[in-house]
mmCIF file of the C-alpha atoms, coordinates in Angstrom:
data_MODEL
# 
_entry.id   MODEL 
# 
loop_
_atom_site.group_PDB 
_atom_site.id 
_atom_site.type_symbol 
_atom_site.label_atom_id 
_atom_site.label_alt_id 
_atom_site.label_comp_id 
_atom_site.label_asym_id 
_atom_site.label_entity_id 
_atom_site.label_seq_id 
_atom_site.pdbx_PDB_ins_code 
_atom_site.Cartn_x 
_atom_site.Cartn_y 
_atom_site.Cartn_z 
_atom_site.occupancy 
_atom_site.B_iso_or_equiv 
_atom_site.pdbx_formal_charge 
_atom_site.auth_seq_id 
_atom_site.auth_comp_id 
_atom_site.auth_asym_id 
_atom_site.auth_atom_id 
_atom_site.pdbx_PDB_model_num 
ATOM 1  C CA . MET A 1 1  ? 51.536 -16.761 39.704 1.00 0.00 ? 1  MET A CA 1 
ATOM 2  C CA . PHE A 1 2  ? 53.157 -13.332 39.953 1.00 0.00 ? 2  PHE A CA 1 
ATOM 3  C CA . ARG A 1 3  ? 50.151 -11.958 41.825 1.00 0.00 ? 3  ARG A CA 1 
ATOM 4  C CA . ASN A 1 4  ? 50.415 -14.782 44.386 1.00 0.00 ? 4  ASN A CA 1 
ATOM 5  C CA . VAL A 1 5  ? 53.862 -13.482 45.297 1.00 0.00 ? 5  VAL A CA 1 
ATOM 6  C CA . ILE A 1 6  ? 53.101 -9.734  45.309 1.00 0.00 ? 6  ILE A CA 1 
ATOM 7  C CA . ALA A 1 7  ? 49.728 -9.676  47.124 1.00 0.00 ? 7  ALA A CA 1 
ATOM 8  C CA . PRO A 1 8  ? 51.042 -10.803 50.542 1.00 0.00 ? 8  PRO A CA 1 
ATOM 9  C CA . VAL A 1 9  ? 53.857 -8.248  50.388 1.00 0.00 ? 9  VAL A CA 1 
ATOM 10 C CA . GLN A 1 10 ? 51.414 -5.458  49.583 1.00 0.00 ? 10 GLN A CA 1 
ATOM 11 C CA . ALA A 1 11 ? 49.086 -6.577  52.396 1.00 0.00 ? 11 ALA A CA 1 
ATOM 12 C CA . TRP A 1 12 ? 52.012 -6.519  54.829 1.00 0.00 ? 12 TRP A CA 1 
ATOM 13 C CA . LEU A 1 13 ? 53.049 -3.013  53.719 1.00 0.00 ? 13 LEU A CA 1 
ATOM 14 C CA . LEU A 1 14 ? 49.490 -1.718  54.194 1.00 0.00 ? 14 LEU A CA 1 
ATOM 15 C CA . SER A 1 15 ? 49.304 -3.285  57.653 1.00 0.00 ? 15 SER A CA 1 
ATOM 16 C CA . GLN A 1 16 ? 52.492 -1.373  58.530 1.00 0.00 ? 16 GLN A CA 1 
ATOM 17 C CA . GLY A 1 17 ? 50.991 1.886   57.219 1.00 0.00 ? 17 GLY A CA 1 
ATOM 18 C CA . ARG A 1 18 ? 53.336 2.113   54.239 1.00 0.00 ? 18 ARG A CA 1 
ATOM 19 C CA . CYS A 1 19 ? 52.738 2.749   50.545 1.00 0.00 ? 19 CYS A CA 1 
ATOM 20 C CA . VAL A 1 20 ? 52.649 -0.407  48.388 1.00 0.00 ? 20 VAL A CA 1 
ATOM 21 C CA . GLY A 1 21 ? 54.509 1.334   45.558 1.00 0.00 ? 21 GLY A CA 1 
ATOM 22 C CA . CYS A 1 22 ? 57.429 3.093   47.188 1.00 0.00 ? 22 CYS A CA 1 
ATOM 23 C CA . GLY A 1 23 ? 57.310 2.016   50.848 1.00 0.00 ? 23 GLY A CA 1 
ATOM 24 C CA . THR A 1 24 ? 57.108 5.499   52.360 1.00 0.00 ? 24 THR A CA 1 
ATOM 25 C CA . ASP A 1 25 ? 55.118 6.137   55.520 1.00 0.00 ? 25 ASP A CA 1 
ATOM 26 C CA . LEU A 1 26 ? 51.493 7.061   54.745 1.00 0.00 ? 26 LEU A CA 1 
ATOM 27 C CA . ASN A 1 27 ? 51.274 9.367   57.785 1.00 0.00 ? 27 ASN A CA 1 
ATOM 28 C CA . SER A 1 28 ? 53.403 11.870  55.862 1.00 0.00 ? 28 SER A CA 1 
ATOM 29 C CA . GLY A 1 29 ? 51.024 11.828  52.849 1.00 0.00 ? 29 GLY A CA 1 
ATOM 30 C CA . LYS A 1 30 ? 48.509 14.468  51.785 1.00 0.00 ? 30 LYS A CA 1 
ATOM 31 C CA . LYS A 1 31 ? 45.292 13.966  53.796 1.00 0.00 ? 31 LYS A CA 1 
ATOM 32 C CA . GLU A 1 32 ? 41.747 14.898  52.741 1.00 0.00 ? 32 GLU A CA 1 
ATOM 33 C CA . LYS A 1 33 ? 38.360 14.220  54.300 1.00 0.00 ? 33 LYS A CA 1 
ATOM 34 C CA . HIS A 1 34 ? 36.438 11.278  52.825 1.00 0.00 ? 34 HIS A CA 1 
ATOM 35 C CA . SER A 1 35 ? 33.149 9.646   53.795 1.00 0.00 ? 35 SER A CA 1 
ATOM 36 C CA . PRO A 1 36 ? 34.493 6.431   55.429 1.00 0.00 ? 36 PRO A CA 1 
ATOM 37 C CA . GLY A 1 37 ? 37.590 8.133   56.858 1.00 0.00 ? 37 GLY A CA 1 
ATOM 38 C CA . GLU A 1 38 ? 40.567 9.892   55.287 1.00 0.00 ? 38 GLU A CA 1 
ATOM 39 C CA . ARG A 1 39 ? 41.804 9.915   51.712 1.00 0.00 ? 39 ARG A CA 1 
ATOM 40 C CA . ILE A 1 40 ? 45.609 9.864   51.692 1.00 0.00 ? 40 ILE A CA 1 
ATOM 41 C CA . THR A 1 41 ? 47.772 10.526  48.647 1.00 0.00 ? 41 THR A CA 1 
ATOM 42 C CA . CYS A 1 42 ? 51.382 9.335   48.741 1.00 0.00 ? 42 CYS A CA 1 
ATOM 43 C CA . LEU A 1 43 ? 53.695 12.295  48.219 1.00 0.00 ? 43 LEU A CA 1 
ATOM 44 C CA . LYS A 1 44 ? 56.374 10.245  46.505 1.00 0.00 ? 44 LYS A CA 1 
ATOM 45 C CA . CYS A 1 45 ? 54.472 8.106   43.956 1.00 0.00 ? 45 CYS A CA 1 
ATOM 46 C CA . GLY A 1 46 ? 50.917 9.545   43.995 1.00 0.00 ? 46 GLY A CA 1 
ATOM 47 C CA . ARG A 1 47 ? 48.988 6.384   44.886 1.00 0.00 ? 47 ARG A CA 1 
ATOM 48 C CA . ILE A 1 48 ? 45.710 7.010   46.698 1.00 0.00 ? 48 ILE A CA 1 
ATOM 49 C CA . PHE A 1 49 ? 44.682 5.162   49.865 1.00 0.00 ? 49 PHE A CA 1 
ATOM 50 C CA . ILE A 1 50 ? 41.690 5.244   52.208 1.00 0.00 ? 50 ILE A CA 1 
ATOM 51 C CA . LYS A 1 51 ? 42.194 5.062   55.979 1.00 0.00 ? 51 LYS A CA 1 
ATOM 52 C CA . ASP A 1 52 ? 39.115 3.736   57.755 1.00 0.00 ? 52 ASP A CA 1 
ATOM 53 C CA . SER A 1 53 ? 38.452 5.908   60.800 1.00 0.00 ? 53 SER A CA 1 
ATOM 54 C CA . ALA A 1 54 ? 36.735 3.121   62.760 1.00 0.00 ? 54 ALA A CA 1 
ATOM 55 C CA . THR A 1 55 ? 39.465 0.482   62.428 1.00 0.00 ? 55 THR A CA 1 
ATOM 56 C CA . GLY A 1 56 ? 42.500 2.588   61.505 1.00 0.00 ? 56 GLY A CA 1 
ATOM 57 C CA . LYS A 1 57 ? 43.376 0.287   58.607 1.00 0.00 ? 57 LYS A CA 1 
ATOM 58 C CA . TYR A 1 58 ? 44.549 1.370   55.156 1.00 0.00 ? 58 TYR A CA 1 
ATOM 59 C CA . ARG A 1 59 ? 43.378 0.111   51.767 1.00 0.00 ? 59 ARG A CA 1 
ATOM 60 C CA . ARG A 1 60 ? 43.832 1.125   48.144 1.00 0.00 ? 60 ARG A CA 1 
ATOM 61 C CA . ALA A 1 61 ? 41.184 3.536   46.838 1.00 0.00 ? 61 ALA A CA 1 
ATOM 62 C CA . LEU A 1 62 ? 38.648 2.274   44.305 1.00 0.00 ? 62 LEU A CA 1 
ATOM 63 C CA . PHE A 1 63 ? 38.109 4.052   40.964 1.00 0.00 ? 63 PHE A CA 1 
ATOM 64 C CA . GLU A 1 64 ? 34.834 5.510   42.291 1.00 0.00 ? 64 GLU A CA 1 
ATOM 65 C CA . GLU A 1 65 ? 36.681 7.056   45.244 1.00 0.00 ? 65 GLU A CA 1 
ATOM 66 C CA . VAL A 1 66 ? 39.333 8.773   43.159 1.00 0.00 ? 66 VAL A CA 1 
# 
C-alpha cells in the first residue's frame, strides 16, 4: 500500500527533472557520459539517474549501470 502512494510522487518528481530523494534540480548534478545518454549523480543525496538523450527523460539507474 505504501508503494502505491509513493510511486506517483516519484514519477512526478522525475518528470519535473528533480531528485526523488531530496527534490533538488538534477541539472545541477554531477554529469558523466553513459551509453544511452548521461549519468547524473545528485549532489545532495548521491542518488544516480540516467537521462535519455533521445527523449530527455530521467529515470533511476539500475544496479548494472552504477
